[in-house]
N, CA, C, O and the ligand as a Tripos MOL2 file, in Angstrom:
@<TRIPOS>MOLECULE
protein
  245   243    62     0     0
PROTEIN
NO_CHARGES

@<TRIPOS>ATOM
      1 N          10.0030   26.5090   18.3700 N.3       1 MET1
      2 CA         10.4760   25.1510   18.6160 C.3       1 MET1
      3 C          11.6300   24.7970   17.7050 C.2       1 MET1
      4 O          11.6970   25.2480   16.5620 O.2       1 MET1
      5 N          12.5330   23.9870   18.2180 N.am      2 LYS2
      6 CA         13.7350   23.6280   17.4740 C.3       2 LYS2
      7 C          13.6100   22.2440   16.8500 C.2       2 LYS2
      8 O          13.1190   21.3150   17.4910 O.2       2 LYS2
      9 N          14.0350   22.1080   15.6510 N.am      3 ALA3
     10 CA         14.0890   20.7920   15.0250 C.3       3 ALA3
     11 C          15.4280   20.1400   15.3580 C.2       3 ALA3
     12 O          16.4780   20.7590   15.1880 O.2       3 ALA3
     13 N          15.3970   18.9070   15.8290 N.am      4 ALA4
     14 CA         16.6240   18.2080   16.1670 C.3       4 ALA4
     15 C          17.3430   17.7620   14.9070 C.2       4 ALA4
     16 O          18.5670   17.8270   14.8000 O.2       4 ALA4
     17 N          16.5430   17.3090   13.9660 N.am      5 ASN5
     18 CA         17.1110   16.7310   12.7590 C.3       5 ASN5
     19 C          15.9950   16.6660   11.7380 C.2       5 ASN5
     20 O          14.9560   16.0560   11.9930 O.2       5 ASN5
     21 N          16.1880   17.2730   10.6140 N.am      6 SER6
     22 CA         15.1030   17.3380    9.6400 C.3       6 SER6
     23 C          14.7350   15.9800    9.0700 C.2       6 SER6
     24 O          13.6760   15.8260    8.4630 O.2       6 SER6
     25 N          15.6050   14.9930    9.2620 N.am      7 ASN7
     26 CA         15.2990   13.6490    8.7800 C.3       7 ASN7
     27 C          14.4580   12.8410    9.7580 C.2       7 ASN7
     28 O          13.8990   11.8040    9.4000 O.2       7 ASN7
     29 N          14.3730   13.3130   10.9750 N.am      8 ILE8
     30 CA         13.6420   12.5760   12.0020 C.3       8 ILE8
     31 C          12.2280   13.1260   12.1200 C.2       8 ILE8
     32 O          12.0180   14.3310   12.2580 O.2       8 ILE8
     33 N          11.2700   12.2210   12.0640 N.am      9 LYS9
     34 CA          9.8880   12.6280   12.2530 C.3       9 LYS9
     35 C           9.3200   11.9600   13.4950 C.2       9 LYS9
     36 O           9.6180   10.8050   13.8000 O.2       9 LYS9
     37 N           8.5140   12.7040   14.1840 N.am     10 CYS10
     38 CA          7.8480   12.1730   15.3620 C.3      10 CYS10
     39 C           7.0210   10.9480   14.9700 C.2      10 CYS10
     40 O           6.1770   11.0380   14.0780 O.2      10 CYS10
     41 N           7.2500    9.8050   15.6210 N.am     11 PRO11
     42 CA          6.5050    8.5870   15.2830 C.3      11 PRO11
     43 C           5.0200    8.7010   15.5940 C.2      11 PRO11
     44 O           4.2030    7.9680   15.0360 O.2      11 PRO11
     45 N           4.6800    9.6060   16.4720 N.am     12 THR12
     46 CA          3.2930    9.7390   16.8860 C.3      12 THR12
     47 C           2.4910   10.5950   15.9200 C.2      12 THR12
     48 O           1.4180   10.1900   15.4740 O.2      12 THR12
     49 N           2.9990   11.7660   15.5960 N.am     13 CYS13
     50 CA          2.2060   12.6950   14.7860 C.3      13 CYS13
     51 C           2.8900   13.0460   13.4690 C.2      13 CYS13
     52 O           2.3130   13.7530   12.6420 O.2      13 CYS13
     53 N           4.1190   12.5570   13.2640 N.am     14 HIS14
     54 CA          4.8760   12.7940   12.0380 C.3      14 HIS14
     55 C           5.3040   14.2400   11.8570 C.2      14 HIS14
     56 O           5.6440   14.6710   10.7550 O.2      14 HIS14
     57 N           5.2810   14.9700   12.9400 N.am     15 GLY15
     58 CA          5.8520   16.3150   12.9030 C.3      15 GLY15
     59 C           7.3630   16.2410   13.0770 C.2      15 GLY15
     60 O           7.9070   15.1580   13.2930 O.2      15 GLY15
     61 N           8.0330   17.3580   12.9880 N.am     16 ALA16
     62 CA          9.4790   17.3770   13.1580 C.3      16 ALA16
     63 C           9.8490   17.1020   14.6110 C.2      16 ALA16
     64 O           9.2640   17.6760   15.5290 O.2      16 ALA16
     65 N          10.8090   16.2330   14.8070 N.am     17 ALA17
     66 CA         11.2830   15.9440   16.1530 C.3      17 ALA17
     67 C          12.0180   17.1460   16.7200 C.2      17 ALA17
     68 O          12.5510   17.9730   15.9800 O.2      17 ALA17
     69 N          12.0380   17.2320   18.0430 N.am     18 THR18
     70 CA         12.7640   18.3180   18.6950 C.3      18 THR18
     71 C          13.8790   17.7560   19.5650 C.2      18 THR18
     72 O          13.8530   16.5860   19.9450 O.2      18 THR18
     73 N          14.8540   18.5960   19.8760 N.am     19 VAL19
     74 CA         15.9990   18.1720   20.6760 C.3      19 VAL19
     75 C          15.5590   17.5960   22.0170 C.2      19 VAL19
     76 O          16.0220   16.5310   22.4240 O.2      19 VAL19
     77 N          14.6800   18.2910   22.6860 N.am     20 ASN20
     78 CA         14.3020   17.8880   24.0440 C.3      20 ASN20
     79 C          13.5860   16.5500   24.1090 C.2      20 ASN20
     80 O          13.6990   15.8240   25.0960 O.2      20 ASN20
     81 N          12.8550   16.2310   23.0640 N.am     21 TYR21
     82 CA         12.0010   15.0380   23.1250 C.3      21 TYR21
     83 C          12.3290   14.0420   22.0200 C.2      21 TYR21
     84 O          11.5300   13.1520   21.7290 O.2      21 TYR21
     85 N          13.4800   14.1830   21.4140 N.am     22 HIS22
     86 CA         13.9270   13.2690   20.3710 C.3      22 HIS22
     87 C          13.6280   11.8090   20.7430 C.2      22 HIS22
     88 O          13.9130   11.4250   21.8770 O.2      22 HIS22
     89 N          13.0760   10.9810   19.8620 N.am     23 PRO23
     90 CA         12.7410   11.3190   18.4790 C.3      23 PRO23
     91 C          11.3230   11.8550   18.3080 C.2      23 PRO23
     92 O          10.7750   11.8570   17.2060 O.2      23 PRO23
     93 N          10.7460   12.3020   19.4010 N.am     24 PHE24
     94 CA          9.3900   12.8400   19.3270 C.3      24 PHE24
     95 C           9.4230   14.3550   19.2080 C.2      24 PHE24
     96 O          10.4690   14.9900   19.3400 O.2      24 PHE24
     97 N           8.2370   14.9170   18.9540 N.am     25 CYS25
     98 CA          8.1630   16.3680   18.8410 C.3      25 CYS25
     99 C           7.8200   17.0030   20.1710 C.2      25 CYS25
    100 O           8.0260   18.2020   20.3620 O.2      25 CYS25
    101 N           7.2970   16.2060   21.0950 N.am     26 SER26
    102 CA          6.8420   16.7620   22.3630 C.3      26 SER26
    103 C           6.7370   15.6730   23.4140 C.2      26 SER26
    104 O           6.7240   14.4830   23.0970 O.2      26 SER26
    105 N           6.6620   16.0920   24.6640 N.am     27 LYS27
    106 CA          6.4900   15.1240   25.7420 C.3      27 LYS27
    107 C           5.1850   14.3570   25.5630 C.2      27 LYS27
    108 O           5.1080   13.1630   25.8520 O.2      27 LYS27
    109 N           4.1670   15.0560   25.0870 N.am     28 ARG28
    110 CA          2.8700   14.4280   24.8900 C.3      28 ARG28
    111 C           2.9670   13.2750   23.8940 C.2      28 ARG28
    112 O           2.4370   12.1920   24.1410 O.2      28 ARG28
    113 N           3.6380   13.5040   22.7760 N.am     29 CYS29
    114 CA          3.7630   12.4450   21.7730 C.3      29 CYS29
    115 C           4.6150   11.2970   22.3080 C.2      29 CYS29
    116 O           4.3440   10.1360   22.0020 O.2      29 CYS29
    117 N           5.6230   11.6010   23.0870 N.am     30 SER30
    118 CA          6.4370   10.5550   23.6940 C.3      30 SER30
    119 C           5.5890    9.6880   24.6140 C.2      30 SER30
    120 O           5.6890    8.4610   24.5910 O.2      30 SER30
    121 N           4.7590   10.3290   25.4160 N.am     31 ALA31
    122 CA          3.8970    9.5980   26.3460 C.3      31 ALA31
    123 C           2.8960    8.7370   25.5940 C.2      31 ALA31
    124 O           2.6060    7.6130   26.0010 O.2      31 ALA31
    125 N           2.3790    9.2540   24.5190 N.am     32 ILE32
    126 CA          1.4320    8.4840   23.7160 C.3      32 ILE32
    127 C           2.1040    7.2350   23.1660 C.2      32 ILE32
    128 O           1.5270    6.1480   23.1990 O.2      32 ILE32
    129 N           3.3200    7.3890   22.6630 N.am     33 ASP33
    130 CA          4.0200    6.2430   22.1060 C.3      33 ASP33
    131 C           4.3460    5.2090   23.1710 C.2      33 ASP33
    132 O           4.2110    4.0090   22.9340 O.2      33 ASP33
    133 N           4.7710    5.6630   24.3360 N.am     34 LEU34
    134 CA          5.0350    4.7320   25.4330 C.3      34 LEU34
    135 C           3.7710    4.0030   25.8410 C.2      34 LEU34
    136 O           3.8050    2.8170   26.1680 O.2      34 LEU34
    137 N           2.6730    4.7040   25.8210 N.am     35 GLY35
    138 CA          1.3920    4.0840   26.1440 C.3      35 GLY35
    139 C           1.0760    2.9380   25.2050 C.2      35 GLY35
    140 O           0.5070    1.9260   25.6130 O.2      35 GLY35
    141 N           1.4490    3.1020   23.9440 N.am     36 ARG36
    142 CA          1.2120    2.0330   22.9610 C.3      36 ARG36
    143 C           2.0460    0.8080   23.2800 C.2      36 ARG36
    144 O           1.5860   -0.3240   23.1260 O.2      36 ARG36
    145 N           3.2740    1.0350   23.7230 N.am     37 TRP37
    146 CA          4.1280   -0.1010   24.0770 C.3      37 TRP37
    147 C           3.5400   -0.8880   25.2310 C.2      37 TRP37
    148 O           3.5220   -2.1190   25.2190 O.2      37 TRP37
    149 N           3.0640   -0.1650   26.2200 N.am     38 PHE38
    150 CA          2.5560   -0.8420   27.4100 C.3      38 PHE38
    151 C           1.1750   -1.4310   27.1880 C.2      38 PHE38
    152 O           0.8190   -2.4430   27.7910 O.2      38 PHE38
    153 N           0.4240   -0.8170   26.3500 N.am     39 ASN39
    154 CA         -0.9460   -1.2740   26.1450 C.3      39 ASN39
    155 C          -1.4280   -0.7730   24.7970 C.2      39 ASN39
    156 O          -1.8230    0.3860   24.6640 O.2      39 ASN39
    157 N          -1.3970   -1.6300   23.8100 N.am     40 GLU40
    158 CA         -1.7190   -1.1980   22.4600 C.3      40 GLU40
    159 C          -3.1540   -0.7260   22.3030 C.2      40 GLU40
    160 O          -3.4840   -0.0340   21.3400 O.2      40 GLU40
    161 N          -3.9880   -1.0910   23.2290 N.am     41 SER41
    162 CA         -5.3740   -0.6560   23.1480 C.3      41 SER41
    163 C          -5.6120    0.6680   23.8660 C.2      41 SER41
    164 O          -6.7370    1.1580   23.9540 O.2      41 SER41
    165 N          -4.5180    1.2300   24.3740 N.am     42 TYR42
    166 CA         -4.6240    2.4950   25.0800 C.3      42 TYR42
    167 C          -5.1910    3.5840   24.1750 C.2      42 TYR42
    168 O          -4.6990    3.8080   23.0690 O.2      42 TYR42
    169 N          -6.2160    4.2470   24.6530 N.am     43 VAL43
    170 CA         -6.8480    5.3120   23.8770 C.3      43 VAL43
    171 C          -7.0110    6.5360   24.7550 C.2      43 VAL43
    172 O          -7.4660    6.4540   25.8960 O.2      43 VAL43
    173 N          -6.6310    7.6630   24.2020 N.am     44 ILE44
    174 CA         -6.8070    8.9160   24.9300 C.3      44 ILE44
    175 C          -8.1930    9.4840   24.6310 C.2      44 ILE44
    176 O          -8.5180    9.7370   23.4710 O.2      44 ILE44
    177 N          -8.9950    9.6820   25.6390 N.am     45 PRO45
    178 CA        -10.3370   10.2280   25.4080 C.3      45 PRO45
    179 C         -10.2770   11.5370   24.6270 C.2      45 PRO45
    180 O          -9.5140   12.4410   24.9680 O.2      45 PRO45
    181 N         -11.0660   11.6230   23.6070 N.am     46 GLY46
    182 CA        -11.1110   12.8610   22.8260 C.3      46 GLY46
    183 C         -10.1400   12.8830   21.6590 C.2      46 GLY46
    184 O         -10.2640   13.7210   20.7660 O.2      46 GLY46
    185 N          -9.1690   11.9660   21.6540 N.am     47 GLU47
    186 CA         -8.2370   11.9080   20.5370 C.3      47 GLU47
    187 C          -8.8640   11.1730   19.3540 C.2      47 GLU47
    188 O          -9.5820   10.1880   19.5260 O.2      47 GLU47
    189 N          -8.5870   11.6580   18.1870 N.am     48 THR48
    190 CA         -9.0130   10.9280   17.0070 C.3      48 THR48
    191 C          -8.1590    9.6790   16.8420 C.2      48 THR48
    192 O          -6.9720    9.6920   17.1650 O.2      48 THR48
    193 N          -8.7420    8.6220   16.3520 N.am     49 THR49
    194 CA         -7.9840    7.3980   16.1260 C.3      49 THR49
    195 C          -7.6600    7.1980   14.6460 C.2      49 THR49
    196 O          -7.0780    6.1840   14.2610 O.2      49 THR49
    197 N          -8.0350    8.1570   13.8380 N.am     50 SER50
    198 CA         -7.7940    8.0120   12.4030 C.3      50 SER50
    199 C          -6.3040    7.9640   12.0720 C.2      50 SER50
    200 O          -5.9140    7.4410   11.0280 O.2      50 SER50
    201 N          -5.4700    8.5110   12.9620 N.am     51 GLN51
    202 CA         -4.0260    8.5040   12.7510 C.3      51 GLN51
    203 C          -3.4400    7.1040   12.8760 C.2      51 GLN51
    204 O          -2.3800    6.8260   12.3160 O.2      51 GLN51
    205 N          -4.1040    6.2390   13.5870 N.am     52 GLU52
    206 CA         -3.5800    4.8970   13.8320 C.3      52 GLU52
    207 C          -3.2560    4.1440   12.5340 C.2      52 GLU52
    208 O          -2.1810    3.5560   12.4090 O.2      52 GLU52
    209 N          -4.1590    4.1610   11.5990 N.am     53 ALA53
    210 CA         -3.9480    3.4410   10.3450 C.3      53 ALA53
    211 C          -2.7730    4.0260    9.5730 C.2      53 ALA53
    212 O          -1.9870    3.2890    8.9760 O.2      53 ALA53
    213 N          -2.6560    5.3300    9.5850 N.am     54 ALA54
    214 CA         -1.5620    5.9880    8.8730 C.3      54 ALA54
    215 C          -0.2240    5.6030    9.4880 C.2      54 ALA54
    216 O           0.7560    5.4120    8.7680 O.2      54 ALA54
    217 N          -0.1760    5.4890   10.7910 N.am     55 ASP55
    218 CA          1.0610    5.1160   11.4640 C.3      55 ASP55
    219 C           1.6050    3.7900   10.9630 C.2      55 ASP55
    220 O           2.8140    3.6410   10.7890 O.2      55 ASP55
    221 N           0.7460    2.8480   10.7340 N.am     56 GLU56
    222 CA          1.2030    1.5340   10.3240 C.3      56 GLU56
    223 C           1.8380    1.5410    8.9310 C.2      56 GLU56
    224 O           2.7770    0.7930    8.6570 O.2      56 GLU56
    225 N           1.3200    2.3780    8.0820 N.am     57 ASP57
    226 CA          1.8780    2.4720    6.7330 C.3      57 ASP57
    227 C           3.2640    3.0920    6.7240 C.2      57 ASP57
    228 O           4.0900    2.7960    5.8610 O.2      57 ASP57
    229 N           3.5000    3.9510    7.6910 N.am     58 ASP58
    230 CA          4.6380    4.8450    7.6220 C.3      58 ASP58
    231 C           5.7240    4.4660    8.6000 C.2      58 ASP58
    232 O           6.5930    5.2900    8.8830 O.2      58 ASP58
    233 N           5.7140    3.2550    9.1290 N.am     59 PHE59
    234 CA          6.5150    3.0160   10.2910 C.3      59 PHE59
    235 C           7.9480    2.6490   10.0820 C.2      59 PHE59
    236 O           8.7330    2.6460   11.0300 O.2      59 PHE59
    237 N           8.3140    2.3380    8.8550 N.am     60 ASP60
    238 CA          9.7340    2.0100    8.7790 C.3      60 ASP60
    239 C          10.5340    3.0590    8.0460 C.2      60 ASP60
    240 O          11.0980    2.7730    6.9910 O.2      60 ASP60
    241 N          10.5940    4.1910    8.5420 N.am     61 GLN61
    242 CA         11.3560    5.2770    7.9430 C.3      61 GLN61
    243 C          12.8330    5.0900    8.1730 C.2      61 GLN61
    244 O          13.6350    5.9150    7.7360 O.2      61 GLN61
    245 ZN          4.4990   14.4580   17.7300 Zn       62 ZN62
@<TRIPOS>BOND
     1     1     2 1
     2     2     3 1
     3     3     4 2
     4     3     5 am
     5     5     6 1
     6     6     7 1
     7     7     8 2
     8     7     9 am
     9     9    10 1
    10    10    11 1
    11    11    12 2
    12    11    13 am
    13    13    14 1
    14    14    15 1
    15    15    16 2
    16    15    17 am
    17    17    18 1
    18    18    19 1
    19    19    20 2
    20    19    21 am
    21    21    22 1
    22    22    23 1
    23    23    24 2
    24    23    25 am
    25    25    26 1
    26    26    27 1
    27    27    28 2
    28    27    29 am
    29    29    30 1
    30    30    31 1
    31    31    32 2
    32    31    33 am
    33    33    34 1
    34    34    35 1
    35    35    36 2
    36    35    37 am
    37    37    38 1
    38    38    39 1
    39    39    40 2
    40    39    41 am
    41    41    42 1
    42    42    43 1
    43    43    44 2
    44    43    45 am
    45    45    46 1
    46    46    47 1
    47    47    48 2
    48    47    49 am
    49    49    50 1
    50    50    51 1
    51    51    52 2
    52    51    53 am
    53    53    54 1
    54    54    55 1
    55    55    56 2
    56    55    57 am
    57    57    58 1
    58    58    59 1
    59    59    60 2
    60    59    61 am
    61    61    62 1
    62    62    63 1
    63    63    64 2
    64    63    65 am
    65    65    66 1
    66    66    67 1
    67    67    68 2
    68    67    69 am
    69    69    70 1
    70    70    71 1
    71    71    72 2
    72    71    73 am
    73    73    74 1
    74    74    75 1
    75    75    76 2
    76    75    77 am
    77    77    78 1
    78    78    79 1
    79    79    80 2
    80    79    81 am
    81    81    82 1
    82    82    83 1
    83    83    84 2
    84    83    85 am
    85    85    86 1
    86    86    87 1
    87    87    88 2
    88    87    89 am
    89    89    90 1
    90    90    91 1
    91    91    92 2
    92    91    93 am
    93    93    94 1
    94    94    95 1
    95    95    96 2
    96    95    97 am
    97    97    98 1
    98    98    99 1
    99    99   100 2
   100    99   101 am
   101   101   102 1
   102   102   103 1
   103   103   104 2
   104   103   105 am
   105   105   106 1
   106   106   107 1
   107   107   108 2
   108   107   109 am
   109   109   110 1
   110   110   111 1
   111   111   112 2
   112   111   113 am
   113   113   114 1
   114   114   115 1
   115   115   116 2
   116   115   117 am
   117   117   118 1
   118   118   119 1
   119   119   120 2
   120   119   121 am
   121   121   122 1
   122   122   123 1
   123   123   124 2
   124   123   125 am
   125   125   126 1
   126   126   127 1
   127   127   128 2
   128   127   129 am
   129   129   130 1
   130   130   131 1
   131   131   132 2
   132   131   133 am
   133   133   134 1
   134   134   135 1
   135   135   136 2
   136   135   137 am
   137   137   138 1
   138   138   139 1
   139   139   140 2
   140   139   141 am
   141   141   142 1
   142   142   143 1
   143   143   144 2
   144   143   145 am
   145   145   146 1
   146   146   147 1
   147   147   148 2
   148   147   149 am
   149   149   150 1
   150   150   151 1
   151   151   152 2
   152   151   153 am
   153   153   154 1
   154   154   155 1
   155   155   156 2
   156   155   157 am
   157   157   158 1
   158   158   159 1
   159   159   160 2
   160   159   161 am
   161   161   162 1
   162   162   163 1
   163   163   164 2
   164   163   165 am
   165   165   166 1
   166   166   167 1
   167   167   168 2
   168   167   169 am
   169   169   170 1
   170   170   171 1
   171   171   172 2
   172   171   173 am
   173   173   174 1
   174   174   175 1
   175   175   176 2
   176   175   177 am
   177   177   178 1
   178   178   179 1
   179   179   180 2
   180   179   181 am
   181   181   182 1
   182   182   183 1
   183   183   184 2
   184   183   185 am
   185   185   186 1
   186   186   187 1
   187   187   188 2
   188   187   189 am
   189   189   190 1
   190   190   191 1
   191   191   192 2
   192   191   193 am
   193   193   194 1
   194   194   195 1
   195   195   196 2
   196   195   197 am
   197   197   198 1
   198   198   199 1
   199   199   200 2
   200   199   201 am
   201   201   202 1
   202   202   203 1
   203   203   204 2
   204   203   205 am
   205   205   206 1
   206   206   207 1
   207   207   208 2
   208   207   209 am
   209   209   210 1
   210   210   211 1
   211   211   212 2
   212   211   213 am
   213   213   214 1
   214   214   215 1
   215   215   216 2
   216   215   217 am
   217   217   218 1
   218   218   219 1
   219   219   220 2
   220   219   221 am
   221   221   222 1
   222   222   223 1
   223   223   224 2
   224   223   225 am
   225   225   226 1
   226   226   227 1
   227   227   228 2
   228   227   229 am
   229   229   230 1
   230   230   231 1
   231   231   232 2
   232   231   233 am
   233   233   234 1
   234   234   235 1
   235   235   236 2
   236   235   237 am
   237   237   238 1
   238   238   239 1
   239   239   240 2
   240   239   241 am
   241   241   242 1
   242   242   243 1
   243   243   244 2
@<TRIPOS>SUBSTRUCTURE
     1 MET1         2 RESIDUE 1 A MET
     2 LYS2         6 RESIDUE 1 A LYS
     3 ALA3        10 RESIDUE 1 A ALA
     4 ALA4        14 RESIDUE 1 A ALA
     5 ASN5        18 RESIDUE 1 A ASN
     6 SER6        22 RESIDUE 1 A SER
     7 ASN7        26 RESIDUE 1 A ASN
     8 ILE8        30 RESIDUE 1 A ILE
     9 LYS9        34 RESIDUE 1 A LYS
    10 CYS10       38 RESIDUE 1 A CYS
    11 PRO11       42 RESIDUE 1 A PRO
    12 THR12       46 RESIDUE 1 A THR
    13 CYS13       50 RESIDUE 1 A CYS
    14 HIS14       54 RESIDUE 1 A HIS
    15 GLY15       58 RESIDUE 1 A GLY
    16 ALA16       62 RESIDUE 1 A ALA
    17 ALA17       66 RESIDUE 1 A ALA
    18 THR18       70 RESIDUE 1 A THR
    19 VAL19       74 RESIDUE 1 A VAL
    20 ASN20       78 RESIDUE 1 A ASN
    21 TYR21       82 RESIDUE 1 A TYR
    22 HIS22       86 RESIDUE 1 A HIS
    23 PRO23       90 RESIDUE 1 A PRO
    24 PHE24       94 RESIDUE 1 A PHE
    25 CYS25       98 RESIDUE 1 A CYS
    26 SER26      102 RESIDUE 1 A SER
    27 LYS27      106 RESIDUE 1 A LYS
    28 ARG28      110 RESIDUE 1 A ARG
    29 CYS29      114 RESIDUE 1 A CYS
    30 SER30      118 RESIDUE 1 A SER
    31 ALA31      122 RESIDUE 1 A ALA
    32 ILE32      126 RESIDUE 1 A ILE
    33 ASP33      130 RESIDUE 1 A ASP
    34 LEU34      134 RESIDUE 1 A LEU
    35 GLY35      138 RESIDUE 1 A GLY
    36 ARG36      142 RESIDUE 1 A ARG
    37 TRP37      146 RESIDUE 1 A TRP
    38 PHE38      150 RESIDUE 1 A PHE
    39 ASN39      154 RESIDUE 1 A ASN
    40 GLU40      158 RESIDUE 1 A GLU
    41 SER41      162 RESIDUE 1 A SER
    42 TYR42      166 RESIDUE 1 A TYR
    43 VAL43      170 RESIDUE 1 A VAL
    44 ILE44      174 RESIDUE 1 A ILE
    45 PRO45      178 RESIDUE 1 A PRO
    46 GLY46      182 RESIDUE 1 A GLY
    47 GLU47      186 RESIDUE 1 A GLU
    48 THR48      190 RESIDUE 1 A THR
    49 THR49      194 RESIDUE 1 A THR
    50 SER50      198 RESIDUE 1 A SER
    51 GLN51      202 RESIDUE 1 A GLN
    52 GLU52      206 RESIDUE 1 A GLU
    53 ALA53      210 RESIDUE 1 A ALA
    54 ALA54      214 RESIDUE 1 A ALA
    55 ASP55      218 RESIDUE 1 A ASP
    56 GLU56      222 RESIDUE 1 A GLU
    57 ASP57      226 RESIDUE 1 A ASP
    58 ASP58      230 RESIDUE 1 A ASP
    59 PHE59      234 RESIDUE 1 A PHE
    60 ASP60      238 RESIDUE 1 A ASP
    61 GLN61      242 RESIDUE 1 A GLN
    62 ZN62       245 GROUP 0 **** ****
């Protein structure tokens, strides 16, 4: 996988962003983030929600 920019981190999982899905690392993370915009209570079955709290701390990069 290619890093688009080492300064950009995926807002969803905080991994390195890629060219194809900038500023996300993958289509999956992009879809997850869009889901939050449309419905903040959106939850993916089987996904851990522990990342949610971390996201709020780290959001203004
Ligand atoms: Zn990601």
